[in-house]
Phi, psi and omega in degrees: 000137180288159176267095184223163179235141175253129180225154171298142179296147178233162181307320183289352177272353190307311185296320179290322177293320178298322176301316178292320178301317178299320177297318178298317179294320177297322177299310179302317181294325179289332181277332186208113181296346177287343180279103182233132179273151173294151179304329182257025184302317181297319179296317178297319179299312180299320180294327181271354182303321182295332176302317182296332183272324193243343178280136184290340179263012176234144176218147175215135176235153177238151173255123183245129177232119182050053175067013181237134178282123183244357178192162177204162174219140178233133181219158177215155176278131181237127175285126182272169179305152181297344180282345180265152177296133177294164016252051177078194182217160171267134183244126176278112182281315183210146168214137178208135173232132179306145184308315183295344184249007178284150180084006182255003179095000183294312180300318180298318180291321176300314178298323178302323177294321177294318178301314179301315180296315181301315179296320181299324182266005174089010179287147181255355177202164177239130177256158178196163174231132174239139179301138179295343180261359181261085183297322179298317179294318180299319178296317178302312183294326175298319178292340177268009180070023174285138178237149180297132182245321181207160176248124178264125180237165176230154171243112180287137179247000000 
């Protein structure tokens, strides 16, 4: 296990988290050419960063190893459709761990923080989406006891 610390994200972490976010976006683009970012995606990400820090229904944690951020996770509380039993779910929006630090338990601990928060606010489940072409992510989620709930498809126009 790596020697790392998990902390709530802070404003001063923004540039390092954005660096990781860009790596995550490049990964998605390399796996599937249909994954295309808007021209102003980075600007939009920076503008929404404060939501993750200050909104009570958003949370973000970072993994720090030797004073360097090597991973992060972002989650938010989502009110589910009225057909589902309340109280909604926590949805993992993004998780990324640098390639050199994968397999060391960092992702599992980051997910553990989301689980603790979800339980604290009374959520009964955590939702997430993994790319159908990201075999490594699918394997990670299986190890976290995630089970398929729905299949999300697209119709290209």
